[in-house]
C-alpha positions as CSV (number, residue, x, y, z in Angstrom):
1,M,15.0,13.3,-0.7
2,T,12.8,16.1,-1.8
3,S,12.8,19.4,0.0
4,K,9.4,18.7,1.4
5,A,10.3,15.2,2.6
6,K,13.6,16.5,4.1
7,A,11.7,19.3,5.9
8,N,9.4,16.7,7.4
9,A,12.2,14.4,8.3
10,E,13.9,17.2,10.2
11,R,10.8,18.3,12.1
12,R,11.1,17.6,15.8
13,T,8.3,16.9,18.2
14,P,8.6,16.7,22.0
15,N,7.7,13.0,22.4
16,A,9.2,11.6,19.2
17,Q,11.6,8.7,19.6
18,S,15.2,9.9,19.2
19,R,16.9,8.5,16.1
20,S,18.8,9.5,13.0
21,Q,16.9,12.2,11.2
22,S,18.2,10.7,7.9
23,V,15.7,7.8,8.2
24,P,12.3,8.7,6.7
25,V,9.2,7.7,8.5
26,A,6.1,6.1,7.0
27,L,2.8,5.0,8.5
28,T,0.6,2.0,7.6
29,I,-3.0,1.9,8.5
30,A,-4.1,-1.7,8.0
31,G,-5.2,-4.9,9.6
32,S,-3.0,-7.3,11.6
33,D,-2.3,-10.6,9.9
34,S,-1.6,-13.4,12.4
35,S,0.5,-15.3,9.8
36,A,2.6,-12.2,9.3
37,G,2.7,-12.4,5.5
38,A,0.2,-9.6,4.8
39,G,-1.3,-6.5,6.5
40,V,0.6,-4.5,9.0
41,Q,3.3,-7.1,9.4
42,A,4.1,-7.2,5.7
43,D,4.1,-3.4,5.5
44,L,6.5,-3.0,8.4
45,K,8.9,-5.6,7.0
46,T,8.8,-3.9,3.6
47,F,9.4,-0.5,5.1
48,S,12.4,-1.8,7.1
49,A,13.8,-3.7,4.1
50,L,13.8,-0.4,2.1
51,G,15.3,1.8,4.7
52,V,12.2,3.4,6.1
53,Y,11.1,3.6,9.8
54,G,7.6,2.1,9.9
55,L,4.7,3.1,12.2
56,S,1.4,1.3,12.3
57,A,-2.3,2.0,13.1
58,V,-4.1,-1.3,13.4
59,T,-7.7,-1.4,12.0
60,C,-8.6,-5.0,12.8
61,V,-7.2,-8.3,13.9
62,V,-7.3,-11.1,11.4
63,A,-6.9,-14.7,12.4
64,E,-5.6,-16.2,9.2
65,T,-3.0,-18.4,7.5
66,P,-2.1,-18.2,3.8
67,G,-5.1,-19.4,2.0
68,K,-7.6,-19.1,4.8
69,V,-9.2,-16.3,6.7
70,S,-10.7,-17.7,9.9
71,R,-12.0,-14.5,11.7
72,I,-11.8,-10.7,11.5
73,E,-12.4,-8.6,14.6
74,P,-12.4,-4.8,14.0
75,V,-10.9,-2.1,16.2
76,S,-13.2,0.7,17.1
77,G,-13.2,3.7,14.8
78,E,-12.2,5.9,17.7
79,M,-9.2,3.8,18.5
80,V,-8.1,3.8,14.9
81,R,-8.4,7.6,14.9
82,E,-6.4,7.9,18.1
83,Q,-3.6,5.7,16.8
84,I,-3.2,7.9,13.7
85,D,-3.5,11.1,15.6
86,V,-0.9,10.3,18.2
87,L,1.5,9.0,15.6
88,V,1.4,11.9,13.1
89,R,1.6,14.5,16.0
90,N,4.7,12.9,17.4
91,F,6.6,11.5,14.5
92,P,7.8,13.2,11.3
93,V,5.6,11.1,9.0
94,V,6.3,11.7,5.3
95,A,4.1,9.1,3.7
96,I,1.0,7.1,4.6
97,K,-0.6,4.0,3.1
98,T,-3.9,2.3,3.9
99,G,-4.6,-1.4,3.6
100,L,-7.5,-3.4,5.1
101,L,-10.0,-1.0,6.6
102,Y,-12.9,-3.5,6.8
103,S,-15.9,-1.3,7.8
104,A,-17.6,2.0,7.0
105,E,-16.9,3.1,10.5
106,I,-13.2,2.6,10.1
107,I,-13.1,4.2,6.7
108,S,-14.9,7.3,8.1
109,A,-12.5,7.5,11.0
110,V,-9.4,7.3,8.7
111,T,-10.9,9.9,6.4
112,R,-11.7,12.3,9.1
113,T,-8.3,11.9,10.7
114,V,-6.5,12.5,7.4
115,V,-8.5,15.7,6.8
116,D,-8.5,17.0,10.4
117,V,-5.0,16.0,11.5
118,V,-2.7,14.8,8.8
119,R,-3.4,17.4,6.2
120,K,-3.3,20.2,8.7
121,I,0.2,19.2,9.8
122,D,1.4,18.8,6.2
123,N,-1.0,19.0,3.3
124,E,1.5,17.3,1.0
125,V,2.0,14.0,2.7
126,P,1.3,11.4,0.1
127,L,-1.5,8.9,0.8
128,I,-1.4,5.5,-1.0
129,V,-4.7,3.6,-0.8
130,D,-4.6,-0.1,-1.4
131,P,-8.3,-0.9,-1.7
132,V,-8.3,-4.3,0.0
133,I,-11.7,-6.0,-0.7
134,V,-11.0,-9.7,-1.1
135,A,-8.1,-11.9,0.2
136,T,-6.0,-13.9,-2.3
137,S,-7.9,-16.9,-0.9
138,G,-11.2,-15.4,-2.0
139,D,-12.4,-14.6,1.5
140,P,-14.2,-11.2,1.7
141,L,-12.2,-8.6,3.7
142,L,-14.5,-5.5,3.3
143,R,-18.1,-5.2,4.4
144,D,-20.5,-4.4,1.5
145,D,-21.6,-1.1,3.1
146,A,-18.1,0.1,3.1
147,I,-17.4,0.0,-0.6
148,D,-19.4,3.1,-1.5
149,L,-17.8,5.0,1.4
150,Y,-14.4,4.0,0.2
151,Q,-15.0,5.7,-3.2
152,K,-16.9,8.7,-1.9
153,E,-14.7,9.7,1.1
154,L,-11.2,8.1,1.0
155,F,-10.4,7.9,-2.7
156,P,-10.6,11.7,-3.3
157,L,-7.8,12.1,-0.7
158,A,-5.5,9.6,-2.3
159,T,-2.2,10.4,-4.1
160,L,-2.4,6.9,-5.6
161,I,-4.9,4.1,-5.6
162,T,-3.6,0.5,-6.3
163,P,-6.5,-1.8,-7.3
164,N,-6.0,-5.2,-8.7
165,L,-8.2,-6.3,-11.5
166,L,-10.9,-7.9,-9.2
167,E,-11.1,-4.7,-7.2
168,A,-11.2,-2.5,-10.3
169,E,-14.0,-4.7,-11.7
170,R,-16.0,-4.1,-8.5
171,F,-15.6,-0.4,-8.7
172,L,-16.5,-0.2,-12.4
173,G,-19.1,-3.0,-12.5
174,Q,-17.5,-4.6,-15.6
175,P,-15.0,-7.3,-16.4
176,I,-11.4,-6.6,-17.3
177,P,-10.3,-9.6,-19.3
178,D,-7.2,-8.4,-21.1
179,L,-4.6,-5.6,-21.4
180,K,-6.8,-3.6,-23.8
181,A,-9.6,-3.6,-21.3
182,M,-7.1,-2.6,-18.6
183,R,-6.2,0.5,-20.5
184,R,-9.9,1.5,-20.8
185,A,-10.6,0.7,-17.1
186,G,-7.6,2.5,-15.8
187,K,-8.5,5.7,-17.7
188,E,-12.1,5.4,-16.4
189,L,-10.9,5.0,-12.8
190,A,-8.4,7.9,-13.0
191,E,-11.2,10.1,-14.4
192,K,-13.7,8.9,-11.9
193,F,-11.6,9.4,-8.8
194,Q,-9.4,12.3,-10.1
195,T,-6.2,10.8,-8.9
196,S,-3.4,8.5,-10.1
197,I,-4.3,4.9,-10.5
198,L,-1.9,1.9,-10.6
199,L,-4.0,-0.9,-12.1
200,K,-2.3,-4.3,-11.3
201,G,-2.6,-7.0,-13.9
202,G,-1.3,-10.0,-12.0
203,H,-4.6,-11.9,-12.6
204,L,-4.2,-11.8,-16.4
205,A,-2.9,-14.8,-18.3
206,G,0.4,-14.4,-20.1
207,D,4.1,-14.6,-19.6
208,N,4.4,-11.1,-18.0
209,A,2.7,-9.5,-15.0
210,V,1.8,-6.1,-16.4
211,D,0.8,-3.1,-14.3
212,L,-0.4,0.2,-15.7
213,L,0.1,3.6,-14.0
214,F,-2.4,6.3,-15.1
215,T,-1.2,9.7,-14.1
216,D,-1.1,13.2,-15.5
217,E,-3.0,11.9,-18.6
218,K,-0.1,9.4,-19.3
219,I,-0.1,5.6,-19.2
220,I,3.2,4.0,-17.9
221,E,3.7,0.3,-18.2
222,F,5.6,-1.8,-15.6
223,S,6.2,-5.4,-16.7
224,A,8.0,-8.3,-15.1
225,P,8.2,-12.0,-15.9
226,F,5.3,-13.9,-14.4
227,V,6.5,-16.2,-11.6
228,R,4.5,-19.4,-11.9
229,D,3.6,-22.1,-9.4
230,V,4.0,-19.8,-6.3
231,A,1.0,-19.5,-4.0
232,T,1.5,-15.9,-2.9
233,H,0.2,-14.2,0.2
234,G,0.5,-10.5,0.9
235,T,1.9,-9.4,-2.5
236,G,-0.6,-6.4,-2.8
237,C,0.3,-5.2,0.7
238,T,4.0,-5.5,0.0
239,Y,3.7,-3.8,-3.3
240,S,1.9,-0.7,-2.0
241,A,4.1,-0.6,1.1
242,A,7.2,-0.6,-1.2
243,I,5.7,2.3,-3.2
244,T,5.0,4.2,0.0
245,A,8.6,3.6,1.1
246,G,9.9,5.0,-2.2
247,L,7.8,8.2,-1.8
248,A,8.9,8.5,1.8
249,S,12.5,8.3,0.6
250,G,12.0,11.1,-1.9
251,L,11.7,9.0,-5.1
252,S,9.2,10.1,-7.7
253,L,5.9,8.2,-8.1
254,E,7.1,6.5,-11.2
255,D,10.5,5.5,-9.7
256,S,8.8,4.3,-6.5
257,I,6.6,2.0,-8.5
258,R,9.4,0.7,-10.6
259,R,11.5,-0.1,-7.6
260,A,8.5,-1.7,-5.8
261,K,7.7,-3.8,-8.9
262,D,11.2,-5.2,-8.9
263,F,11.1,-5.7,-5.1
264,V,7.9,-7.7,-5.2
265,T,8.9,-9.7,-8.3
266,E,12.1,-10.8,-6.7
267,A,10.4,-11.5,-3.4
268,I,7.8,-13.8,-5.1
269,R,10.6,-15.6,-7.0
270,N,12.4,-16.3,-3.7
271,H,9.3,-16.9,-1.5
272,L,9.3,-18.8,1.7
273,T,7.5,-22.1,1.9
274,W,4.5,-20.9,3.9
275,G,3.5,-18.2,1.5
276,D,5.2,-15.1,3.0
277,V,6.8,-13.4,0.0
278,H,9.5,-11.8,2.1
279,A,12.9,-13.4,1.6
280,L,16.1,-12.3,3.4
281,H,18.1,-11.6,0.3
282,V,15.7,-8.9,-0.9
283,I,16.8,-6.6,2.0
284,P,18.7,-3.8,0.3
285,S,21.7,-1.9,1.6
286,R,20.9,1.1,3.7
287,G,23.5,3.4,2.2
288,D,21.6,4.8,-0.8
289,G,18.1,3.4,-0.3
290,E,18.4,1.3,-3.5
291,G,17.8,-2.5,-3.3
292,S,20.4,-5.1,-3.8
293,H,17.9,-7.5,-5.4
294,N,18.1,-8.4,-9.1
295,R,16.0,-6.4,-11.5
296,S,13.6,-8.2,-13.7
């Protein structure tokens, strides 16, 4: 654990739940998935599997099953803000991720709270932004008026943004058909938003699922065998949550992504029949924070 993370983990607040100070605390700000394979539920399961105590601020309630979004009902921006506020003031949060934010109102509420509360408590808390726009099923998950606000307000605060190819195409207004185009697109996104970008290439054809990290003017490749004939649900949420858990535990950004990539690949390989990628055997030992899953 880094000195900063350790200092945060040891910080005490009057109303915080009593527990071992060796367990890092992470916060997910995301939607609730009624099928429990994505969203807040996936994030909390991933945090727990990787030895992190998870907190949640719910942004909306989604009635869905793998493959179908039936209805989305947002929480008020003020309620989202209050959830984040009370949690970061009363728990030693050392990493935060965002998932489904749904509306401009909620994005503004999250942005204001990060600036007004989170960064004033600890300016170095990493913020991982998973820019959820469309569900795996193809159902839209973000209102059109929210996309510009995403880029203008929240992205500049991010430590890492984790778009898939469809999301990156939306931000850049151009197709990304192959790995060469991924390299160009990732550089453009990193320059545009002035932060680290993890561009996920799972939608590309090929034998390997390749993701590219653009950080500090470097490009780092993460590759794993593509697991075929699996209808996934919640992989993006799980991936970004696993990265957040790594950072909360004191791993570097690169090491956090590498472990998260392994975690997600193994979870997909051993998926449950209803589409939830979480399988019991991917739960790691709690001793050293490293997973017991096989590496790809």
